[in-house]
MISELUM-223276 format. One record per residue (C-alpha): residue number from 1; x, y, z. Coordinates in steps of 0.5 Angstrom, whole numbers, plus 2048, in hexadecimal, padded with zeros to 3 digits. Last residue first. Layout:
// residues N
NUM / X / Y / Z
...
This chain:
// residues 425
425 / 832 / 7DB / 82F
424 / 82F / 7D4 / 82C
423 / 829 / 7D7 / 82A
422 / 82C / 7DB / 825
421 / 831 / 7D6 / 822
420 / 82B / 7D1 / 821
419 / 826 / 7D6 / 81E
418 / 82C / 7D8 / 819
417 / 82D / 7D0 / 818
416 / 826 / 7CF / 817
415 / 825 / 7D5 / 813
414 / 82A / 7D3 / 80E
413 / 828 / 7CC / 80D
412 / 821 / 7CF / 80C
411 / 823 / 7D4 / 807
410 / 828 / 7CE / 803
409 / 822 / 7C9 / 803
408 / 81D / 7CF / 801
407 / 821 / 7D1 / 7FB
406 / 825 / 7D8 / 7F9
405 / 822 / 7DD / 7F4
404 / 822 / 7DF / 7ED
403 / 81D / 7D9 / 7EA
402 / 81C / 7D5 / 7E4
401 / 816 / 7D2 / 7E2
400 / 815 / 7CF / 7DA
399 / 818 / 7C8 / 7DC
398 / 813 / 7C7 / 7E2
397 / 815 / 7C0 / 7E4
396 / 818 / 7C3 / 7EB
395 / 818 / 7CB / 7EA
394 / 813 / 7CD / 7EF
393 / 813 / 7C7 / 7F3
392 / 819 / 7C9 / 7F6
391 / 815 / 7CE / 7FA
390 / 819 / 7D5 / 7FA
389 / 814 / 7DA / 7F6
388 / 818 / 7E0 / 7F6
387 / 818 / 7E2 / 7EF
386 / 816 / 7DD / 7EB
385 / 818 / 7DD / 7E3
384 / 812 / 7DA / 7DF
383 / 813 / 7D8 / 7D8
382 / 80D / 7D8 / 7D3
381 / 80C / 7D2 / 7CF
380 / 804 / 7D2 / 7D0
379 / 804 / 7CC / 7D3
378 / 80A / 7CD / 7D7
377 / 807 / 7D4 / 7DA
376 / 800 / 7D0 / 7DC
375 / 804 / 7CA / 7DF
374 / 808 / 7CF / 7E3
373 / 803 / 7D3 / 7E6
372 / 801 / 7CF / 7EC
371 / 809 / 7CE / 7EE
370 / 809 / 7D6 / 7EE
369 / 803 / 7D7 / 7F2
368 / 806 / 7D2 / 7F7
367 / 80D / 7D5 / 7F7
366 / 80B / 7DC / 7F9
365 / 80D / 7E2 / 7F6
364 / 80C / 7E0 / 7EF
363 / 80F / 7E2 / 7EA
362 / 811 / 7E5 / 7E3
361 / 80E / 7E2 / 7DD
360 / 811 / 7E2 / 7D6
359 / 810 / 7E3 / 7CF
358 / 809 / 7E6 / 7D1
357 / 803 / 7E5 / 7CB
356 / 7FE / 7E9 / 7D0
355 / 7FA / 7E2 / 7D0
354 / 800 / 7DF / 7D3
353 / 800 / 7E4 / 7D9
352 / 7F8 / 7E3 / 7DA
351 / 7F9 / 7DB / 7DA
350 / 7FE / 7DC / 7E0
349 / 7F9 / 7E0 / 7E4
348 / 7F4 / 7DB / 7E2
347 / 7F8 / 7D5 / 7E4
346 / 7FB / 7D8 / 7EA
345 / 7F4 / 7DA / 7EE
344 / 7F3 / 7D4 / 7F1
343 / 7FA / 7D4 / 7F4
342 / 7F8 / 7DB / 7F8
341 / 7FD / 7E1 / 7F9
340 / 7F8 / 7E5 / 7F5
339 / 7FB / 7E2 / 7EE
338 / 7FB / 7EA / 7EC
337 / 7FD / 7EA / 7E4
336 / 802 / 7F0 / 7E3
335 / 804 / 7F1 / 7DB
334 / 80A / 7F5 / 7DA
333 / 80C / 7F8 / 7D4
332 / 812 / 7F8 / 7D0
331 / 812 / 7FC / 7CA
330 / 816 / 7F9 / 7C3
329 / 81A / 7FD / 7BF
328 / 81C / 7FB / 7B8
327 / 823 / 7FA / 7B5
326 / 822 / 7F2 / 7B5
325 / 820 / 7F2 / 7BC
324 / 821 / 7F8 / 7C1
323 / 81F / 7F7 / 7C8
322 / 81C / 7FD / 7CC
321 / 819 / 7FE / 7D3
320 / 820 / 7FE / 7D7
319 / 820 / 803 / 7DD
318 / 819 / 804 / 7DF
317 / 818 / 7FC / 7DE
316 / 81D / 7FB / 7E3
315 / 819 / 7FF / 7E8
314 / 812 / 7FC / 7E6
313 / 816 / 7F5 / 7E7
312 / 818 / 7F7 / 7EE
311 / 811 / 7FA / 7F0
310 / 80E / 7F3 / 7EE
309 / 812 / 7F0 / 7F3
308 / 810 / 7F5 / 7F8
307 / 809 / 7F4 / 7F6
306 / 809 / 7EC / 7F7
305 / 80C / 7ED / 7FE
304 / 807 / 7F1 / 801
303 / 801 / 7ED / 7FD
302 / 803 / 7E7 / 800
301 / 7FD / 7E6 / 804
300 / 7F8 / 7E8 / 7FE
299 / 7F9 / 7ED / 7F9
298 / 7FF / 7EF / 7F4
297 / 801 / 7E8 / 7F4
296 / 806 / 7E8 / 7EE
295 / 806 / 7E5 / 7E7
294 / 809 / 7EB / 7E3
293 / 809 / 7E9 / 7DC
292 / 80E / 7EC / 7D7
291 / 80B / 7EE / 7D0
290 / 80F / 7F0 / 7CA
289 / 80D / 7F6 / 7C6
288 / 80E / 7F7 / 7BE
287 / 806 / 7F7 / 7BD
286 / 806 / 7F3 / 7B7
285 / 80D / 7EF / 7B9
284 / 80A / 7EC / 7BF
283 / 80F / 7E7 / 7C0
282 / 80C / 7E0 / 7C0
281 / 80A / 7DC / 7C6
280 / 80C / 7D5 / 7C7
279 / 80D / 7D0 / 7C1
278 / 80E / 7C9 / 7C5
277 / 811 / 7C4 / 7C1
276 / 816 / 7C1 / 7C5
275 / 818 / 7C6 / 7CB
274 / 81F / 7C2 / 7CC
273 / 822 / 7C5 / 7D2
272 / 827 / 7CA / 7D2
271 / 82E / 7C9 / 7D6
270 / 82E / 7CA / 7DD
269 / 834 / 7CF / 7E1
268 / 837 / 7CA / 7E6
267 / 835 / 7C9 / 7ED
266 / 83B / 7CA / 7F2
265 / 837 / 7CD / 7F7
264 / 83B / 7CE / 7FE
263 / 837 / 7D1 / 804
262 / 837 / 7D8 / 806
261 / 834 / 7DC / 80C
260 / 835 / 7E4 / 80B
259 / 834 / 7E7 / 812
258 / 82F / 7EC / 816
257 / 82D / 7F1 / 812
256 / 828 / 7F6 / 815
255 / 821 / 7F6 / 812
254 / 81E / 7FD / 813
253 / 819 / 801 / 817
252 / 81B / 7FF / 81E
251 / 81E / 7F8 / 81C
250 / 81C / 7F2 / 819
249 / 823 / 7EE / 819
248 / 826 / 7EB / 812
247 / 829 / 7E5 / 810
246 / 82C / 7E6 / 809
245 / 82C / 7DF / 805
244 / 832 / 7DD / 800
243 / 834 / 7D7 / 7FC
242 / 830 / 7D8 / 7F5
241 / 830 / 7D5 / 7EF
240 / 829 / 7D7 / 7EC
239 / 824 / 7D1 / 7EB
238 / 822 / 7CF / 7E4
237 / 823 / 7C8 / 7E6
236 / 829 / 7C7 / 7E2
235 / 82C / 7CD / 7E5
234 / 82B / 7D4 / 7E4
233 / 830 / 7DA / 7E4
232 / 82F / 7E0 / 7E8
231 / 835 / 7E4 / 7EB
230 / 833 / 7E8 / 7F1
229 / 82D / 7EB / 7F4
228 / 82E / 7F1 / 7EF
227 / 830 / 7ED / 7E9
226 / 837 / 7EF / 7E7
225 / 839 / 7E8 / 7E5
224 / 833 / 7E6 / 7E0
223 / 833 / 7E0 / 7DD
222 / 82E / 7DD / 7D8
221 / 82F / 7D7 / 7D4
220 / 829 / 7D3 / 7D7
219 / 825 / 7DA / 7D6
218 / 826 / 7DA / 7CF
217 / 822 / 7D3 / 7CE
216 / 81C / 7D6 / 7D1
215 / 81D / 7DD / 7CD
214 / 81D / 7D8 / 7C7
213 / 817 / 7D5 / 7C9
212 / 813 / 7DC / 7CA
211 / 814 / 7DD / 7C3
210 / 819 / 7E0 / 7BE
209 / 818 / 7E1 / 7B7
208 / 819 / 7E9 / 7B8
207 / 821 / 7E7 / 7B8
206 / 822 / 7E0 / 7BA
205 / 829 / 7E0 / 7BD
204 / 82A / 7E7 / 7BF
203 / 823 / 7E7 / 7C1
202 / 824 / 7E1 / 7C6
201 / 829 / 7E5 / 7C9
200 / 825 / 7EB / 7CA
199 / 81F / 7E7 / 7CD
198 / 824 / 7E3 / 7D2
197 / 827 / 7EA / 7D4
196 / 821 / 7ED / 7D5
195 / 81E / 7E7 / 7D9
194 / 824 / 7E7 / 7DD
193 / 823 / 7EF / 7DE
192 / 81C / 7EE / 7E1
191 / 81E / 7E9 / 7E6
190 / 824 / 7ED / 7E8
189 / 81F / 7F3 / 7EA
188 / 81A / 7EE / 7ED
187 / 820 / 7EB / 7F1
186 / 822 / 7F2 / 7F4
185 / 81A / 7F3 / 7F5
184 / 81A / 7ED / 7F9
183 / 820 / 7EF / 7FD
182 / 81C / 7F5 / 800
181 / 81F / 7FC / 7FF
180 / 81C / 800 / 804
179 / 819 / 806 / 801
178 / 813 / 807 / 806
177 / 80B / 807 / 805
176 / 80B / 7FF / 805
175 / 80E / 7FE / 7FE
174 / 807 / 7FF / 7FA
173 / 807 / 806 / 7FE
172 / 80D / 808 / 7FB
171 / 80B / 806 / 7F4
170 / 805 / 80A / 7F5
169 / 809 / 810 / 7F8
168 / 80E / 810 / 7F2
167 / 814 / 814 / 7F2
166 / 816 / 811 / 7F9
165 / 816 / 80A / 7F5
164 / 81A / 80C / 7F0
163 / 81F / 80F / 7F4
162 / 81F / 809 / 7F9
161 / 820 / 804 / 7F2
160 / 826 / 808 / 7F0
159 / 82A / 808 / 7F6
158 / 829 / 801 / 7F7
157 / 82A / 7FF / 7F0
156 / 830 / 803 / 7F0
155 / 833 / 800 / 7F6
154 / 831 / 7F9 / 7F4
153 / 834 / 7F9 / 7ED
152 / 83B / 7FC / 7F0
151 / 83C / 7F6 / 7F4
150 / 83E / 7F5 / 7FB
149 / 83A / 7FB / 7FE
148 / 834 / 7F7 / 802
147 / 830 / 7FC / 805
146 / 82A / 7FA / 801
145 / 82B / 7F2 / 804
144 / 829 / 7ED / 7FF
143 / 826 / 7E6 / 7FF
142 / 822 / 7E5 / 805
141 / 822 / 7E1 / 80C
140 / 81E / 7E4 / 812
139 / 81F / 7E6 / 819
138 / 81A / 7E8 / 81E
137 / 81C / 7EA / 826
136 / 816 / 7EC / 829
135 / 816 / 7F2 / 82E
134 / 810 / 7F6 / 82B
133 / 80F / 7FD / 829
132 / 810 / 7FC / 821
131 / 810 / 7F4 / 820
130 / 80A / 7F4 / 81C
129 / 80B / 7FA / 818
128 / 812 / 7F7 / 816
127 / 80F / 7F1 / 814
126 / 80A / 7F4 / 810
125 / 810 / 7F8 / 80D
124 / 812 / 7F1 / 80A
123 / 818 / 7ED / 80A
122 / 813 / 7E7 / 80D
121 / 812 / 7E4 / 807
120 / 81A / 7E2 / 806
119 / 819 / 7DD / 80C
118 / 817 / 7DD / 813
117 / 81A / 7DE / 81A
116 / 817 / 7DF / 821
115 / 81D / 7E0 / 826
114 / 81B / 7DE / 82E
113 / 818 / 7E4 / 832
112 / 810 / 7E2 / 831
111 / 80C / 7E7 / 835
110 / 806 / 7E4 / 834
109 / 803 / 7EA / 831
108 / 809 / 7EB / 82D
107 / 808 / 7E4 / 82A
106 / 801 / 7E6 / 828
105 / 803 / 7EC / 824
104 / 808 / 7E8 / 821
103 / 803 / 7E3 / 81F
102 / 7FE / 7E8 / 81C
101 / 803 / 7EC / 818
100 / 807 / 7E5 / 816
99 / 800 / 7E2 / 813
98 / 800 / 7E8 / 80E
97 / 807 / 7E8 / 80D
96 / 806 / 7E1 / 80A
95 / 80A / 7DB / 80E
94 / 810 / 7D8 / 810
93 / 80F / 7D8 / 817
92 / 816 / 7D5 / 81B
91 / 815 / 7D6 / 823
90 / 81C / 7D6 / 827
89 / 81E / 7D3 / 82D
88 / 817 / 7CF / 82E
87 / 816 / 7CE / 835
86 / 810 / 7C9 / 833
85 / 80B / 7CD / 837
84 / 80D / 7D3 / 834
83 / 80D / 7D1 / 82D
82 / 806 / 7CE / 82F
81 / 804 / 7D5 / 831
80 / 806 / 7D7 / 82A
79 / 801 / 7D2 / 827
78 / 7FB / 7D4 / 82C
77 / 7FD / 7DC / 82B
76 / 7FD / 7DB / 823
75 / 7F6 / 7DF / 822
74 / 7F5 / 7E1 / 81A
73 / 7F4 / 7DA / 817
72 / 7F2 / 7DB / 810
71 / 7F5 / 7D4 / 80D
70 / 7F5 / 7CF / 813
69 / 7FB / 7CE / 817
68 / 801 / 7C9 / 817
67 / 806 / 7C7 / 81D
66 / 80D / 7C5 / 81E
65 / 811 / 7C4 / 824
64 / 818 / 7C3 / 822
63 / 81D / 7C0 / 826
62 / 825 / 7C2 / 825
61 / 82B / 7BD / 823
60 / 82D / 7C1 / 81D
59 / 82A / 7BD / 819
58 / 823 / 7BE / 81C
57 / 824 / 7C6 / 81A
56 / 826 / 7C4 / 813
55 / 820 / 7BF / 812
54 / 81B / 7C4 / 816
53 / 81D / 7CA / 812
52 / 81C / 7C6 / 80B
51 / 815 / 7C4 / 80E
50 / 813 / 7CC / 810
49 / 816 / 7CE / 809
48 / 811 / 7C9 / 805
47 / 80B / 7CA / 80A
46 / 80B / 7D2 / 809
45 / 80D / 7D2 / 802
44 / 808 / 7CD / 800
43 / 802 / 7CF / 804
42 / 7FD / 7CA / 805
41 / 7FD / 7CA / 80D
40 / 801 / 7D0 / 80F
39 / 808 / 7CF / 813
38 / 80A / 7D0 / 81A
37 / 811 / 7CD / 81D
36 / 813 / 7CD / 824
35 / 81A / 7CC / 825
34 / 81D / 7C8 / 82A
33 / 825 / 7C8 / 82D
32 / 827 / 7C2 / 830
31 / 82E / 7C4 / 832
30 / 82F / 7CB / 830
29 / 830 / 7CE / 837
28 / 82B / 7CE / 83C
27 / 82B / 7D6 / 83E
26 / 824 / 7D7 / 83E
25 / 823 / 7DA / 838
24 / 827 / 7D4 / 835
23 / 822 / 7CF / 838
22 / 81C / 7D2 / 835
21 / 817 / 7D7 / 834
20 / 817 / 7DD / 838
19 / 814 / 7E0 / 83F
18 / 80E / 7DC / 83F
17 / 811 / 7D5 / 83F
16 / 816 / 7D8 / 845
15 / 810 / 7DB / 848
14 / 80C / 7D4 / 848
13 / 813 / 7D0 / 84B
12 / 813 / 7D5 / 850
11 / 80C / 7D4 / 852
10 / 80D / 7CD / 852
9 / 813 / 7CD / 857
8 / 810 / 7D2 / 85C
7 / 80A / 7CD / 85C
6 / 80E / 7C7 / 85D
5 / 812 / 7CB / 863
4 / 80B / 7CC / 866
3 / 809 / 7C5 / 866
2 / 810 / 7C3 / 869
1 / 80F / 7C8 / 86F
């Protein structure tokens, strides 16, 4: 009889493990919550955000089981089984959409019921396709929500961008075949307008004698109150002063807004650094044109997000592509350089932008490729405005790099808090 009871209890425990993830799912409350965190080896963004989440979740009193997987892994069943074995209450997997598509398919096969979460990279049609027809509960943090009606500029951007996408089949295909407004498209739109504001400010002061160094100096003083993603000013690191993140759930064909998570940011607007004797790139007065580089992944693991950032930049350029300097009109041209989502391509892709005589560069989607290109832009004296590269190291020690998004320490903390609240229910 004792042996029979033991067998029944063992079977019950096994069924509980297979039915979901952890203690919260089994009605265990919020004590001893466990998060399973999965990051890609060598990926700056993935490892950085995973560690930021881990630090914040453990500070709440939780336990984190963290593992890494090698690049080009396509089957994550063994890793996810460890989440089940450890009775994880939540899974946090801040990886590329290519990784996510495989990981979510494996999670569905295993019948995982606990929430699966990630950062900004997962706000993509790839994720919506991956959860379609499943019971997976998937969340991400991001920078903007298309249903946000709190500002006129946001509403105007959403309606205009959707109309622009639907009028061009190629652009709509680049967006994933739909007219969903990704947050990175909104950030790309803002980054372009920040660049235009800085170039115009430099032109007012220097006229046709302006250089890319003058544009860099102007960026430090730039302040846009009515940007689509909220007020944009840069602190002394060149980071946008942001205090909010949007939490969204991947639903049936669309992302559903869940909440805005805020955290105080008391940083002050920074002051221009001393660029010394750097000469930078001169204005092309002979051809009356201004080149803005677009340093983005249009191929590789991050292509889906990179293309959406490019679309936001394209749309902004379609609305404003001329700057008048000393009474003459200069055409603003975009030069897109594909970094292929790979750090080893960074120098070549950035050098191509330098070779085009760009006064400023925008991008990239992906922190690793942004960090890898920083020295190339600095050597040329060209300021770069990161769009959604959230790792803190993008701007640290890089006086030519700015960005329009929040940072991973903030994003990791936000998602850890949301994970804790969600798993505790």
